[in-house]
BALOBA-1460 file (C-alpha; in Angstrom, 3 decimals):
// residues 321
<rec num="1" residu="m" x="-0.236" y="0.052" z="0.054"/>
<rec num="2" residu="p" x="1.185" y="3.379" z="-0.794"/>
<rec num="3" residu="r" x="2.740" y="5.329" z="2.346"/>
<rec num="4" residu="q" x="0.344" y="8.269" z="1.299"/>
<rec num="5" residu="g" x="-2.876" y="6.419" z="1.502"/>
<rec num="6" residu="l" x="-1.682" y="4.941" z="4.903"/>
<rec num="7" residu="s" x="-1.288" y="8.154" z="6.340"/>
<rec num="8" residu="g" x="-4.637" y="9.057" z="5.143"/>
<rec num="9" residu="e" x="-6.522" y="6.192" z="6.735"/>
<rec num="10" residu="r" x="-4.498" y="7.013" z="10.191"/>
<rec num="11" residu="g" x="-5.519" y="10.634" z="10.086"/>
<rec num="12" residu="v" x="-9.132" y="9.684" z="9.565"/>
<rec num="13" residu="i" x="-8.785" y="6.894" z="12.355"/>
<rec num="14" residu="l" x="-7.068" y="9.746" z="14.771"/>
<rec num="15" residu="l" x="-9.862" y="11.977" z="13.782"/>
<rec num="16" residu="m" x="-12.414" y="9.534" z="14.752"/>
<rec num="17" residu="v" x="-10.972" y="8.686" z="18.171"/>
<rec num="18" residu="v" x="-10.652" y="12.562" z="18.609"/>
<rec num="19" residu="w" x="-14.315" y="12.968" z="18.094"/>
<rec num="20" residu="l" x="-15.154" y="9.587" z="20.162"/>
<rec num="21" residu="l" x="-13.512" y="11.260" z="22.875"/>
<rec num="22" residu="i" x="-15.403" y="14.630" z="22.781"/>
<rec num="23" residu="l" x="-18.446" y="12.785" z="22.584"/>
<rec num="24" residu="i" x="-17.656" y="10.528" z="25.712"/>
<rec num="25" residu="s" x="-16.340" y="13.716" z="27.318"/>
<rec num="26" residu="v" x="-19.813" y="15.449" z="26.829"/>
<rec num="27" residu="i" x="-21.675" y="12.501" z="27.879"/>
<rec num="28" residu="v" x="-19.646" y="12.146" z="31.005"/>
<rec num="29" residu="l" x="-20.219" y="15.977" z="31.924"/>
<rec num="30" residu="s" x="-23.508" y="15.973" z="31.189"/>
<rec num="31" residu="v" x="-24.207" y="12.971" z="33.271"/>
<rec num="32" residu="a" x="-22.033" y="14.447" z="36.122"/>
<rec num="33" residu="q" x="-24.120" y="17.771" z="36.057"/>
<rec num="34" residu="e" x="-27.478" y="15.833" z="36.281"/>
<rec num="35" residu="w" x="-25.641" y="14.143" z="39.076"/>
<rec num="36" residu="r" x="-24.625" y="17.096" z="40.784"/>
<rec num="37" residu="t" x="-27.975" y="18.922" z="40.182"/>
<rec num="38" residu="e" x="-29.918" y="15.718" z="41.725"/>
<rec num="39" residu="v" x="-27.439" y="15.612" z="44.744"/>
<rec num="40" residu="i" x="-28.179" y="19.478" z="45.573"/>
<rec num="41" residu="l" x="-32.079" y="19.088" z="45.223"/>
<rec num="42" residu="a" x="-31.691" y="16.025" z="47.405"/>
<rec num="43" residu="r" x="-29.514" y="18.229" z="49.761"/>
<rec num="44" residu="n" x="-31.928" y="21.127" z="49.539"/>
<rec num="45" residu="y" x="-35.009" y="19.116" z="50.144"/>
<rec num="46" residu="f" x="-33.402" y="17.414" z="53.066"/>
<rec num="47" residu="t" x="-32.398" y="21.059" z="54.448"/>
<rec num="48" residu="a" x="-35.916" y="22.292" z="54.133"/>
<rec num="49" residu="r" x="-37.278" y="19.124" z="55.692"/>
<rec num="50" residu="q" x="-34.945" y="19.472" z="58.789"/>
<rec num="51" residu="a" x="-36.018" y="23.086" z="59.073"/>
<rec num="52" residu="s" x="-39.765" y="22.217" z="58.911"/>
<rec num="53" residu="l" x="-39.197" y="19.238" z="61.645"/>
<rec num="54" residu="l" x="-37.353" y="21.788" z="63.799"/>
<rec num="55" residu="a" x="-40.016" y="24.488" z="63.674"/>
<rec num="56" residu="e" x="-42.728" y="21.817" z="64.292"/>
<rec num="57" residu="g" x="-40.715" y="20.788" z="67.291"/>
<rec num="58" residu="g" x="-40.700" y="24.133" z="68.623"/>
<rec num="59" residu="v" x="-44.279" y="24.398" z="68.510"/>
<rec num="60" residu="y" x="-44.856" y="21.145" z="70.514"/>
<rec num="61" residu="y" x="-42.108" y="22.193" z="73.162"/>
<rec num="62" residu="a" x="-43.649" y="25.724" z="73.649"/>
<rec num="63" residu="v" x="-46.846" y="23.807" z="74.315"/>
<rec num="64" residu="g" x="-45.515" y="21.724" z="76.753"/>
<rec num="65" residu="k" x="-44.046" y="24.303" z="78.643"/>
<rec num="66" residu="l" x="-47.409" y="26.383" z="78.412"/>
<rec num="67" residu="v" x="-49.100" y="23.185" z="79.714"/>
<rec num="68" residu="e" x="-46.557" y="22.858" z="82.440"/>
<rec num="69" residu="a" x="-47.090" y="26.347" z="83.302"/>
<rec num="70" residu="q" x="-50.715" y="26.294" z="83.525"/>
<rec num="71" residu="l" x="-50.298" y="23.112" z="85.778"/>
<rec num="72" residu="a" x="-47.919" y="24.912" z="88.156"/>
<rec num="73" residu="e" x="-50.502" y="27.510" z="88.552"/>
<rec num="74" residu="r" x="-53.336" y="25.194" z="89.329"/>
<rec num="75" residu="q" x="-51.414" y="23.016" z="91.911"/>
<rec num="76" residu="p" x="-48.818" y="23.646" z="94.719"/>
<rec num="77" residu="r" x="-45.505" y="23.838" z="93.516"/>
<rec num="78" residu="s" x="-43.632" y="20.206" z="92.560"/>
<rec num="79" residu="p" x="-40.232" y="19.661" z="91.987"/>
<rec num="80" residu="d" x="-41.246" y="17.863" z="89.070"/>
<rec num="81" residu="l" x="-42.659" y="21.040" z="87.695"/>
<rec num="82" residu="l" x="-41.014" y="24.075" z="86.062"/>
<rec num="83" residu="p" x="-39.311" y="26.538" z="88.424"/>
<rec num="84" residu="a" x="-41.081" y="29.569" z="88.875"/>
<rec num="85" residu="a" x="-38.528" y="31.852" z="86.926"/>
<rec num="86" residu="e" x="-39.072" y="29.226" z="84.005"/>
<rec num="87" residu="t" x="-42.296" y="29.313" z="83.982"/>
<rec num="88" residu="d" x="-42.502" y="33.090" z="83.467"/>
<rec num="89" residu="l" x="-40.859" y="32.536" z="80.010"/>
<rec num="90" residu="w" x="-43.660" y="30.809" z="78.733"/>
<rec num="91" residu="k" x="-46.509" y="33.356" z="79.664"/>
<rec num="92" residu="g" x="-47.213" y="34.580" z="76.466"/>
<rec num="93" residu="d" x="-45.383" y="37.911" z="76.256"/>
<rec num="94" residu="g" x="-44.297" y="37.592" z="72.546"/>
<rec num="95" residu="a" x="-40.568" y="37.742" z="73.323"/>
<rec num="96" residu="s" x="-38.271" y="35.620" z="71.294"/>
<rec num="97" residu="h" x="-36.624" y="32.254" z="72.806"/>
<rec num="98" residu="e" x="-33.798" y="30.493" z="70.904"/>
<rec num="99" residu="l" x="-33.625" y="26.641" z="71.414"/>
<rec num="100" residu="r" x="-30.523" y="24.727" z="70.352"/>
<rec num="101" residu="l" x="-31.935" y="21.575" z="69.162"/>
<rec num="102" residu="p" x="-29.880" y="18.752" z="67.668"/>
<rec num="103" residu="g" x="-29.358" y="19.332" z="63.863"/>
<rec num="104" residu="g" x="-30.217" y="23.286" z="63.886"/>
<rec num="105" residu="a" x="-31.870" y="25.796" z="66.170"/>
<rec num="106" residu="v" x="-35.623" y="27.051" z="66.510"/>
<rec num="107" residu="i" x="-36.649" y="30.660" z="67.438"/>
<rec num="108" residu="v" x="-40.064" y="30.565" z="69.234"/>
<rec num="109" residu="r" x="-42.504" y="33.202" z="70.123"/>
<rec num="110" residu="v" x="-45.359" y="32.842" z="72.390"/>
<rec num="111" residu="t" x="-48.509" y="35.236" z="72.682"/>
<rec num="112" residu="d" x="-51.321" y="35.224" z="74.486"/>
<rec num="113" residu="e" x="-54.471" y="35.916" z="72.353"/>
<rec num="114" residu="s" x="-56.340" y="37.594" z="75.269"/>
<rec num="115" residu="g" x="-53.870" y="40.730" z="75.046"/>
<rec num="116" residu="k" x="-55.145" y="41.138" z="71.372"/>
<rec num="117" residu="i" x="-58.172" y="42.923" z="70.018"/>
<rec num="118" residu="n" x="-60.864" y="40.850" z="68.585"/>
<rec num="119" residu="i" x="-61.425" y="41.826" z="65.102"/>
<rec num="120" residu="n" x="-64.962" y="40.210" z="64.761"/>
<rec num="121" residu="q" x="-66.317" y="42.033" z="68.304"/>
<rec num="122" residu="a" x="-64.490" y="45.391" z="68.037"/>
<rec num="123" residu="s" x="-65.950" y="48.609" z="67.665"/>
<rec num="124" residu="e" x="-65.143" y="51.207" z="64.565"/>
<rec num="125" residu="e" x="-63.618" y="53.292" z="67.193"/>
<rec num="126" residu="m" x="-61.602" y="50.828" z="68.511"/>
<rec num="127" residu="i" x="-60.273" y="49.303" z="64.931"/>
<rec num="128" residu="f" x="-59.528" y="53.304" z="63.951"/>
<rec num="129" residu="s" x="-57.819" y="53.963" z="67.179"/>
<rec num="130" residu="l" x="-55.349" y="50.894" z="66.323"/>
<rec num="131" residu="l" x="-54.612" y="51.825" z="62.934"/>
<rec num="132" residu="t" x="-53.784" y="55.463" z="64.041"/>
<rec num="133" residu="t" x="-51.705" y="54.221" z="66.882"/>
<rec num="134" residu="l" x="-49.899" y="52.290" z="64.288"/>
<rec num="135" residu="g" x="-49.269" y="55.541" z="62.045"/>
<rec num="136" residu="y" x="-51.831" y="55.156" z="59.070"/>
<rec num="137" residu="d" x="-53.054" y="58.432" z="57.977"/>
<rec num="138" residu="e" x="-56.559" y="59.500" z="58.569"/>
<rec num="139" residu="g" x="-57.854" y="58.760" z="55.072"/>
<rec num="140" residu="t" x="-56.360" y="55.126" z="54.853"/>
<rec num="141" residu="t" x="-57.409" y="54.314" z="58.320"/>
<rec num="142" residu="r" x="-61.276" y="55.580" z="57.298"/>
<rec num="143" residu="a" x="-61.196" y="53.555" z="54.230"/>
<rec num="144" residu="v" x="-59.943" y="50.296" z="55.709"/>
<rec num="145" residu="v" x="-62.398" y="50.613" z="58.717"/>
<rec num="146" residu="d" x="-65.321" y="50.994" z="56.295"/>
<rec num="147" residu="a" x="-64.177" y="47.828" z="54.432"/>
<rec num="148" residu="i" x="-63.501" y="45.847" z="57.502"/>
<rec num="149" residu="m" x="-67.082" y="46.524" z="58.871"/>
<rec num="150" residu="d" x="-68.494" y="45.849" z="55.227"/>
<rec num="151" residu="w" x="-66.680" y="42.463" z="55.303"/>
<rec num="152" residu="r" x="-67.927" y="41.206" z="58.500"/>
<rec num="153" residu="d" x="-71.704" y="42.897" z="58.690"/>
<rec num="154" residu="k" x="-74.478" y="40.827" z="57.227"/>
<rec num="155" residu="d" x="-76.020" y="43.237" z="54.730"/>
<rec num="156" residu="s" x="-75.003" y="44.026" z="51.034"/>
<rec num="157" residu="i" x="-74.957" y="47.996" z="51.765"/>
<rec num="158" residu="s" x="-71.868" y="49.588" z="51.007"/>
<rec num="159" residu="r" x="-70.323" y="52.135" z="53.514"/>
<rec num="160" residu="p" x="-68.873" y="55.395" z="51.789"/>
<rec num="161" residu="l" x="-65.441" y="54.065" z="51.517"/>
<rec num="162" residu="g" x="-66.150" y="50.255" z="52.105"/>
<rec num="163" residu="a" x="-67.062" y="47.545" z="49.631"/>
<rec num="164" residu="e" x="-69.537" y="44.626" z="49.157"/>
<rec num="165" residu="s" x="-69.624" y="41.677" z="47.128"/>
<rec num="166" residu="d" x="-70.521" y="43.626" z="43.800"/>
<rec num="167" residu="y" x="-66.437" y="45.246" z="44.241"/>
<rec num="168" residu="y" x="-65.067" y="41.576" z="45.035"/>
<rec num="169" residu="l" x="-66.754" y="39.676" z="42.031"/>
<rec num="170" residu="g" x="-65.212" y="42.337" z="40.029"/>
<rec num="171" residu="l" x="-61.484" y="40.932" z="41.021"/>
<rec num="172" residu="n" x="-59.516" y="38.348" z="39.247"/>
<rec num="173" residu="p" x="-60.292" y="35.859" z="40.726"/>
<rec num="174" residu="p" x="-63.570" y="36.607" z="41.883"/>
<rec num="175" residu="y" x="-64.947" y="35.892" z="45.350"/>
<rec num="176" residu="p" x="-67.993" y="37.419" z="47.385"/>
<rec num="177" residu="a" x="-67.743" y="39.529" z="50.533"/>
<rec num="178" residu="k" x="-67.861" y="37.156" z="53.611"/>
<rec num="179" residu="n" x="-70.811" y="39.054" z="55.531"/>
<rec num="180" residu="g" x="-69.869" y="37.153" z="58.828"/>
<rec num="181" residu="p" x="-67.268" y="36.663" z="61.151"/>
<rec num="182" residu="l" x="-63.440" y="36.480" z="60.052"/>
<rec num="183" residu="d" x="-62.013" y="32.627" z="60.570"/>
<rec num="184" residu="t" x="-58.904" y="33.819" z="60.728"/>
<rec num="185" residu="v" x="-56.845" y="37.052" z="61.041"/>
<rec num="186" residu="e" x="-55.299" y="36.409" z="57.676"/>
<rec num="187" residu="e" x="-58.659" y="36.967" z="56.057"/>
<rec num="188" residu="l" x="-57.844" y="40.482" z="56.680"/>
<rec num="189" residu="f" x="-55.670" y="40.259" z="53.451"/>
<rec num="190" residu="w" x="-58.944" y="39.614" z="51.306"/>
<rec num="191" residu="i" x="-60.386" y="42.538" z="52.194"/>
<rec num="192" residu="r" x="-60.117" y="45.881" z="49.879"/>
<rec num="193" residu="g" x="-57.247" y="48.062" z="50.805"/>
<rec num="194" residu="l" x="-55.718" y="45.758" z="52.673"/>
<rec num="195" residu="d" x="-52.312" y="44.372" z="51.512"/>
<rec num="196" residu="t" x="-49.532" y="42.384" z="52.987"/>
<rec num="197" residu="s" x="-47.004" y="44.744" z="52.026"/>
<rec num="198" residu="r" x="-48.498" y="47.611" z="54.066"/>
<rec num="199" residu="f" x="-50.382" y="45.845" z="56.809"/>
<rec num="200" residu="s" x="-48.572" y="42.634" z="57.583"/>
<rec num="201" residu="r" x="-48.470" y="43.711" z="61.236"/>
<rec num="202" residu="l" x="-52.023" y="43.922" z="61.752"/>
<rec num="203" residu="c" x="-52.026" y="40.110" z="62.511"/>
<rec num="204" residu="e" x="-49.968" y="40.910" z="65.563"/>
<rec num="205" residu="f" x="-52.901" y="42.561" z="67.243"/>
<rec num="206" residu="f" x="-55.820" y="40.993" z="66.041"/>
<rec num="207" residu="t" x="-57.364" y="37.774" z="67.128"/>
<rec num="208" residu="v" x="-60.353" y="35.739" z="66.057"/>
<rec num="209" residu="q" x="-60.201" y="33.619" z="69.243"/>
<rec num="210" residu="r" x="-63.098" y="34.065" z="71.721"/>
<rec num="211" residu="t" x="-60.792" y="35.010" z="74.609"/>
<rec num="212" residu="g" x="-63.629" y="36.479" z="76.898"/>
<rec num="213" residu="r" x="-64.760" y="39.942" z="77.321"/>
<rec num="214" residu="g" x="-62.260" y="42.607" z="76.697"/>
<rec num="215" residu="v" x="-58.470" y="43.079" z="76.512"/>
<rec num="216" residu="n" x="-55.961" y="41.462" z="78.990"/>
<rec num="217" residu="i" x="-53.820" y="44.331" z="79.774"/>
<rec num="218" residu="n" x="-51.293" y="41.832" z="81.411"/>
<rec num="219" residu="a" x="-50.998" y="40.485" z="78.009"/>
<rec num="220" residu="a" x="-51.589" y="43.456" z="75.581"/>
<rec num="221" residu="p" x="-48.503" y="45.186" z="73.738"/>
<rec num="222" residu="r" x="-47.893" y="48.627" z="73.837"/>
<rec num="223" residu="e" x="-49.667" y="49.233" z="70.723"/>
<rec num="224" residu="v" x="-53.111" y="47.710" z="72.237"/>
<rec num="225" residu="l" x="-52.706" y="49.753" z="75.432"/>
<rec num="226" residu="l" x="-52.563" y="52.949" z="73.565"/>
<rec num="227" residu="a" x="-55.570" y="51.811" z="70.885"/>
<rec num="228" residu="v" x="-57.621" y="50.833" z="74.421"/>
<rec num="229" residu="g" x="-56.925" y="54.527" z="75.319"/>
<rec num="230" residu="f" x="-53.999" y="54.521" z="77.803"/>
<rec num="231" residu="t" x="-51.870" y="57.375" z="77.445"/>
<rec num="232" residu="p" x="-48.276" y="56.594" z="76.486"/>
<rec num="233" residu="e" x="-47.153" y="57.267" z="80.079"/>
<rec num="234" residu="q" x="-49.898" y="55.064" z="81.356"/>
<rec num="235" residu="a" x="-48.778" y="52.306" z="78.953"/>
<rec num="236" residu="q" x="-45.468" y="52.596" z="80.176"/>
<rec num="237" residu="a" x="-46.606" y="52.268" z="83.792"/>
<rec num="238" residu="v" x="-48.862" y="49.061" z="82.916"/>
<rec num="239" residu="i" x="-45.880" y="47.432" z="81.287"/>
<rec num="240" residu="q" x="-43.321" y="48.078" z="83.775"/>
<rec num="241" residu="g" x="-45.788" y="46.828" z="86.727"/>
<rec num="242" residu="r" x="-46.911" y="43.971" z="85.204"/>
<rec num="243" residu="a" x="-43.346" y="42.924" z="84.647"/>
<rec num="244" residu="y" x="-42.892" y="42.569" z="88.246"/>
<rec num="245" residu="s" x="-46.121" y="41.084" z="89.034"/>
<rec num="246" residu="p" x="-49.755" y="40.502" z="87.058"/>
<rec num="247" residu="i" x="-52.075" y="43.502" z="87.727"/>
<rec num="248" residu="r" x="-55.075" y="41.643" z="89.250"/>
<rec num="249" residu="n" x="-57.782" y="44.130" z="89.512"/>
<rec num="250" residu="r" x="-59.038" y="47.577" z="88.941"/>
<rec num="251" residu="r" x="-57.847" y="49.035" z="92.047"/>
<rec num="252" residu="e" x="-54.168" y="47.874" z="91.374"/>
<rec num="253" residu="l" x="-54.242" y="49.360" z="87.871"/>
<rec num="254" residu="n" x="-55.630" y="52.773" z="89.514"/>
<rec num="255" residu="n" x="-52.673" y="52.503" z="91.900"/>
<rec num="256" residu="l" x="-50.319" y="52.360" z="88.829"/>
<rec num="257" residu="i" x="-51.574" y="55.080" z="86.600"/>
<rec num="258" residu="g" x="-53.688" y="57.365" z="89.078"/>
<rec num="259" residu="v" x="-57.231" y="57.130" z="89.723"/>
<rec num="260" residu="a" x="-57.751" y="60.253" z="87.770"/>
<rec num="261" residu="g" x="-56.208" y="58.329" z="84.419"/>
<rec num="262" residu="a" x="-58.484" y="55.468" z="84.768"/>
<rec num="263" residu="g" x="-61.533" y="56.826" z="82.592"/>
<rec num="264" residu="r" x="-63.428" y="55.653" z="79.601"/>
<rec num="265" residu="f" x="-61.658" y="53.086" z="77.334"/>
<rec num="266" residu="n" x="-62.259" y="52.196" z="73.664"/>
<rec num="267" residu="a" x="-62.981" y="48.568" z="74.758"/>
<rec num="268" residu="p" x="-63.337" y="46.509" z="77.981"/>
<rec num="269" residu="i" x="-60.370" y="45.379" z="79.687"/>
<rec num="270" residu="t" x="-59.673" y="42.528" z="81.760"/>
<rec num="271" residu="f" x="-56.748" y="41.227" z="83.686"/>
<rec num="272" residu="r" x="-57.010" y="37.247" z="83.176"/>
<rec num="273" residu="s" x="-55.214" y="35.315" z="80.662"/>
<rec num="274" residu="s" x="-57.344" y="33.158" z="78.093"/>
<rec num="275" residu="q" x="-56.589" y="29.506" z="77.008"/>
<rec num="276" residu="f" x="-55.679" y="30.827" z="73.527"/>
<rec num="277" residu="f" x="-51.929" y="31.126" z="72.636"/>
<rec num="278" residu="e" x="-50.395" y="31.996" z="69.314"/>
<rec num="279" residu="i" x="-46.775" y="30.190" z="68.785"/>
<rec num="280" residu="i" x="-44.555" y="30.937" z="65.770"/>
<rec num="281" residu="a" x="-41.714" y="28.883" z="65.466"/>
<rec num="282" residu="t" x="-38.673" y="29.251" z="62.838"/>
<rec num="283" residu="g" x="-36.788" y="26.465" z="62.245"/>
<rec num="284" residu="m" x="-32.998" y="27.298" z="61.120"/>
<rec num="285" residu="v" x="-30.348" y="24.834" z="59.776"/>
<rec num="286" residu="g" x="-26.918" y="25.152" z="58.561"/>
<rec num="287" residu="y" x="-25.035" y="27.957" z="56.663"/>
<rec num="288" residu="g" x="-24.401" y="29.433" z="53.192"/>
<rec num="289" residu="s" x="-25.437" y="27.096" z="50.802"/>
<rec num="290" residu="r" x="-26.879" y="24.676" z="53.166"/>
<rec num="291" residu="k" x="-29.065" y="27.201" z="54.909"/>
<rec num="292" residu="g" x="-32.750" y="26.161" z="55.568"/>
<rec num="293" residu="r" x="-35.615" y="28.098" z="57.068"/>
<rec num="294" residu="h" x="-38.894" y="27.217" z="57.854"/>
<rec num="295" residu="t" x="-41.861" y="28.841" z="59.876"/>
<rec num="296" residu="v" x="-45.119" y="27.368" z="61.463"/>
<rec num="297" residu="k" x="-47.821" y="29.423" z="62.814"/>
<rec num="298" residu="a" x="-50.171" y="27.514" z="65.265"/>
<rec num="299" residu="v" x="-52.983" y="29.026" z="67.956"/>
<rec num="300" residu="v" x="-53.230" y="26.496" z="70.846"/>
<rec num="301" residu="r" x="-56.142" y="25.992" z="73.221"/>
<rec num="302" residu="l" x="-55.192" y="24.722" z="76.519"/>
<rec num="303" residu="n" x="-57.247" y="22.857" z="78.984"/>
<rec num="304" residu="a" x="-55.062" y="21.268" z="81.981"/>
<rec num="305" residu="t" x="-58.203" y="19.297" z="83.240"/>
<rec num="306" residu="r" x="-58.438" y="17.085" z="80.310"/>
<rec num="307" residu="s" x="-56.600" y="14.054" z="79.427"/>
<rec num="308" residu="l" x="-55.567" y="15.731" z="76.289"/>
<rec num="309" residu="p" x="-54.594" y="19.211" z="77.854"/>
<rec num="310" residu="f" x="-54.382" y="21.031" z="74.611"/>
<rec num="311" residu="d" x="-55.609" y="21.498" z="70.948"/>
<rec num="312" residu="f" x="-54.794" y="23.223" z="67.832"/>
<rec num="313" residu="v" x="-57.580" y="25.497" z="66.377"/>
<rec num="314" residu="y" x="-55.253" y="26.694" z="63.669"/>
<rec num="315" residu="w" x="-51.903" y="25.536" z="61.906"/>
<rec num="316" residu="a" x="-50.282" y="27.431" z="59.177"/>
<rec num="317" residu="d" x="-47.339" y="25.449" z="57.441"/>
<rec num="318" residu="d" x="-44.353" y="27.437" z="55.745"/>
<rec num="319" residu="y" x="-46.035" y="30.721" z="57.407"/>
<rec num="320" residu="p" x="-44.312" y="34.023" z="56.195"/>
<rec num="321" residu="g" x="-41.501" y="35.000" z="58.898"/>
């Protein structure tokens, strides 16, 4: 065979080998990339699931502490129950507690629902007072109050700045006005003019739970105390006074704020806690690319006299927070 023909065949074979190696490399890289993607997805799922379980664990841990604190109040001090100093941490003041658990951490906030304003029972004046306390201008506040009252009343007559079903049915997607009590505080964001970007904090101050007649001043945040009708100085006196010992009656309140200051309030007040507590738990896992975060919001009803001393009346998974 001529040397020139042999060289040509070798060149073709070499070229085929090179192309084959390139093809194999592409396939290997593609498989490796796909494998890497699957590993990342699996790791992210595991991290998210771990954060979710931590959040759920935080909720149940808080429930256990609340039940134990309630038992401690109902019976003589037992060495098996929480020390008094520790039960104080779980009385629903809304403070954040960080729990270090295997695999990560969880931030838990417990809030006594009796310190909030019942959105289904509050008067127009009370809602208006809270919104202005939170810094909303008068025009916005009046429109929001009208819309809330239209949403929960039974008629189909719109207030001047409110809305009934004829407005809501024109939205995309359409839905009717409730014309009844709200089932959750998050339902507020279905109401005209109430969007989460501007009014997300309202959920901190409103409740739909039947906590009794009036706002518990031992659990109410400063904003609610101001909305009820306390002056800033009186609200501060209440907050400082209850930090040492719960205010038990009107006489003790008068001693704190002065008899002259204990006038007419925008809503009834009470001094007793309820059986309803809001728990918001955020599970956190890892750092950097392996960081995971998951929040659960629950409302629990306690009853230490039952065999199962609690039940959940609300549970929201993957809650914004």
